[in-house]
C-alpha positions in Angstrom: 0.0 0.0 0.0 1.1 3.6 -0.7 0.4 6.6 1.4 -1.5 9.4 -0.2 -2.7 12.9 0.8 -5.3 15.2 -0.7 -4.9 19.0 -0.6 -7.1 21.8 -1.9 -4.6 24.2 -3.5 -4.7 27.9 -4.2 -7.0 28.3 -1.2 -7.0 28.2 2.6 -10.6 27.1 2.8 -11.4 23.4 2.7 -13.5 22.2 -0.3 -12.6 25.1 -2.5 -9.6 25.6 -4.8 -8.1 22.8 -6.9 -7.9 19.3 -5.4 -4.5 17.5 -5.6 -3.6 14.0 -4.8 0.0 13.4 -3.6 1.3 9.8 -3.5 4.4 9.2 -1.5 7.1 6.5 -1.9 6.7 6.2 -5.7 10.3 5.2 -6.5 9.3 1.7 -7.6 6.3 2.7 -9.6 6.3 2.5 -13.4 4.6 5.0 -15.7 1.6 2.7 -16.3 1.1 2.2 -12.6 1.2 6.0 -11.9 -1.3 6.6 -14.8 -3.6 3.9 -13.3 -3.6 5.6 -9.9 -4.1 9.1 -11.4 -7.1 7.7 -13.3 -8.4 6.2 -10.1 -8.3 9.6 -8.3 -9.7 11.3 -11.4 -8.6 14.7 -10.2 -7.1 17.3 -12.6 -3.7 16.3 -11.4 -2.0 13.6 -9.3 1.6 14.0 -8.1 4.0 11.2 -7.3 7.0 11.8 -5.0 10.3 10.1 -5.7 13.8 10.3 -4.4 15.7 13.2 -6.1 18.3 12.5 -8.8 20.5 15.1 -7.0 20.5 14.7 -3.2 20.8 18.5 -2.9 17.2 18.8 -4.1 14.1 18.0 -2.0 12.4 15.5 -4.3 11.8 14.3 -7.8 8.1 14.5 -8.8 6.0 13.2 -11.7 2.6 14.8 -12.5 -0.3 13.2 -14.3 -3.6 14.2 -15.7 -6.2 11.4 -15.6 -5.2 10.7 -19.2 -1.5 11.5 -19.5 1.7 12.7 -17.9 2.6 16.4 -18.0 6.1 18.0 -17.6 5.1 20.7 -15.2 2.0 22.0 -13.4 1.5 24.8 -10.9 -1.0 23.6 -8.4 0.8 20.3 -7.9 4.0 22.3 -7.3 2.4 24.5 -4.7 0.7 21.7 -3.0 3.7 19.4 -2.9 6.0 22.1 -1.6 3.6 22.9 1.2 3.3 19.2 2.0 7.0 18.6 2.1 7.9 21.9 3.9 6.5 21.0 7.3 6.6 23.7 9.9 10.1 25.1 9.3 11.4 24.7 5.7 11.8 28.0 3.8 12.9 26.6 0.4 11.9 23.5 -1.5 13.5 22.4 -4.8 11.5 20.0 -7.0 12.9 18.1 -10.0 10.1 18.2 -12.6 10.3 17.0 -16.2 10.3 20.7 -17.4 13.3 21.4 -15.1 14.2 22.4 -11.6 11.4 24.3 -9.8 12.5 26.3 -6.7 9.8 27.1 -4.2 10.0 29.7 -1.5 7.9 29.5 1.6 6.9 32.4 3.9 4.8 32.2 7.1 2.6 34.6 8.8 -0.4 34.6 11.2 -2.7 33.3 8.5 -0.5 30.3 7.4 2.1 29.5 4.8 2.4 30.9 1.3 4.4 29.0 -1.3 5.8 30.8 -4.4 7.6 29.0 -7.3 9.6 30.4 -10.1 8.5 29.0 -13.5 11.1 26.6 -14.8 10.7 27.8 -18.4 9.8 31.2 -19.9 6.9 31.1 -22.3 7.4 30.9 -26.1 4.9 31.0 -28.9 3.5 27.5 -29.5 1.5 27.7 -32.7 -0.3 30.1 -35.0 -3.4 31.6 -33.4 -6.7 30.2 -35.0 -9.2 32.6 -36.4 -11.3 34.5 -34.0 -14.5 33.2 -35.4 -13.3 29.6 -34.9 -12.4 30.4 -31.3 -15.8 31.9 -30.6 -17.7 29.0 -32.2 -15.8 26.4 -30.1 -16.7 28.2 -26.9 -20.4 29.0 -27.7 -19.6 32.7 -28.0 -19.8 35.3 -30.8 -16.7 37.0 -32.4 -17.7 40.2 -30.5 -17.1 38.3 -27.2 -13.4 37.9 -28.0 -11.1 40.8 -26.9 -10.0 43.4 -26.2 -6.6 41.6 -26.3 -5.7 39.4 -29.3 -5.8 35.6 -28.6 -2.5 33.7 -28.5 -1.1 30.3 -28.2 1.8 30.0 -25.7 3.9 27.1 -24.2 5.9 27.1 -21.0 6.0 23.4 -20.3 2.3 22.8 -21.1 0.7 24.8 -23.8 -2.6 26.8 -23.8 -4.7 28.8 -26.2 -5.3 32.2 -24.4 -8.7 33.7 -25.1 -9.5 37.2 -23.8 -13.1 38.1 -23.3 -14.4 41.6 -22.4 -16.9 40.9 -19.6 -17.6 38.5 -16.7 -20.9 37.7 -18.4 -19.1 36.4 -21.5 -16.7 34.5 -19.3 -19.6 32.8 -17.5 -21.4 32.0 -20.8 -18.4 30.1 -22.3 -18.7 26.3 -22.8 -16.7 24.0 -25.1 -18.9 23.0 -28.1 -18.3 19.9 -30.2 -17.3 19.3 -32.9 -16.0 22.9 -33.1 -14.0 22.4 -29.9 -11.9 19.5 -31.3 -11.4 21.5 -34.6 -10.1 24.4 -32.6 -7.7 22.3 -30.5 -6.3 20.7 -33.6 -5.7 24.0 -35.2 -4.1 25.5 -32.1 -2.0 22.3 -31.5 -3.1 22.2 -27.8 -5.8 20.5 -25.7 -6.6 23.4 -23.4 -8.0 26.9 -23.5 -7.5 29.5 -20.9 -10.1 32.3 -20.9 -9.6 35.5 -18.9 -11.2 38.9 -18.4 -10.0 42.0 -16.5 -11.6 42.9 -13.2 -11.1 46.0 -11.1 -8.0 44.6 -9.4 -6.7 41.8 -11.6 -8.1 39.0 -13.8 -10.7 36.3 -13.5 -10.1 33.1 -15.6 -11.5 29.8 -16.6 -9.6 26.8 -18.1 -11.2 24.1 -20.2 -9.4 20.9 -21.2 -12.1 18.2 -21.7 -10.0 16.1 -24.1 -7.4 15.8 -21.4 -10.0 14.5 -19.0 -10.5 17.9 -17.3 -13.9 19.4 -18.3 -12.9 22.6 -16.3 -10.0 23.3 -13.9 -10.6 25.2 -10.7 -7.1 26.7 -10.7 -4.2 26.3 -13.3 -0.9 27.5 -12.0 1.1 26.8 -15.1 -1.4 28.6 -17.3 -1.4 31.5 -14.8 2.4 31.7 -15.2 2.3 31.6 -19.0 -0.4 34.3 -18.9 2.4 36.8 -18.3 3.6 36.3 -22.0 0.0 36.9 -23.2 -0.3 40.0 -21.2 3.1 41.4 -22.2 2.4 40.9 -25.9 -0.9 42.8 -25.5 0.7 45.7 -23.8 -0.7 44.9 -20.3 2.6 44.3 -18.5 4.8 47.3 -17.9 8.6 47.4 -17.4 9.7 46.2 -14.0 8.0 44.0 -11.4 4.2 43.6 -11.5 2.1 41.5 -9.2 -1.4 40.6 -10.3 -4.1 38.7 -8.4 -5.9 36.1 -10.4 -9.2 34.3 -9.6 -10.3 31.0 -11.1 -13.0 28.4 -10.3 -15.7 30.9 -9.4 -18.2 29.6 -11.9 -17.5 26.0 -10.7 -18.2 26.9 -7.0 -14.5 26.2 -6.2 -13.0 29.7 -5.9 -9.2 29.8 -6.2 -6.8 32.7 -5.5 -3.5 32.8 -7.4 -0.8 35.5 -7.3 1.2 36.2 -10.5 4.4 38.2 -10.3 6.2 39.0 -13.5 9.6 40.8 -14.0 9.9 42.6 -17.3 13.4 43.7 -18.3 14.1 45.7 -21.5 10.7 44.7 -22.8 11.1 40.9 -22.2 10.1 38.6 -19.5 12.9 37.8 -17.1 11.2 35.8 -14.4 7.7 34.6 -13.6 6.5 33.6 -10.1 3.3 32.0 -8.9 2.2 32.0 -5.3 -0.6 30.4 -3.4 -1.7 28.5 -0.3 -3.1 25.0 0.3 -5.1 23.1 2.9 -5.0 19.4 3.6 -8.4 17.6 3.5 -7.7 13.9 3.4 -5.1 11.1 3.8 -5.0 7.4 3.5 -3.5 4.4 1.6 -4.0 3.1 -1.9 -3.2 -0.3 -3.4 -0.3 -0.6 -5.8 -1.7 -1.5 -9.3 
């Protein structure tokens, strides 16, 4: 039997945020066994802790959707770091497939905040599909897309970024087949991240039904890559900018994510994502 823990991530309130399963002692597990366990939990991500390749690092981790392994993800990184940190650690270094991910932990009267530095700066992933195609796939009209230009970016995982002008349009969006599959093929991704400006930051939704995630309550990796989308659309100034992001509102699982981006000479220099987590379950699971 293997020990597991379930955390709600990007929240400090139980039964909100994004659930994460963490499986300990996974050194002897093969990829197929990990995928079987991830499918059993059927959460947006399941993380497996292994011994690090370099003993100077805290742990090696592997992260799975219900349907496939992914090289990097934000809410598993935050949840795992808080799980491993205990009461005293101030820095955790995780070996992920996308690269080393350092996580800094700070404590105050309300709890512990974990902040990771993205292991890879975003790059363009593919040509952006036509606006009409994007709108049709989401049950929207072309007028519902904007004011930014959509874009397709990769920073470990890849996402189609879809700006919408209002919270009403954001709430109305739903993947529509067969237009959705046509859009994902054109964008060379399996996920779309929708966002709209609020008075103090952005609210977002992330759809990835073909990856087994109809909607994600909080997507740390997409939140990090959002920095490139904002910079390209003139929404990130030179210097350091911190932006609060909300996700999962429409699902009844509100999540709070903090994005900090450093822009130097017009280019992204570093991207950091911060959040909290709360443990809600633990137990054992059979080895497949």
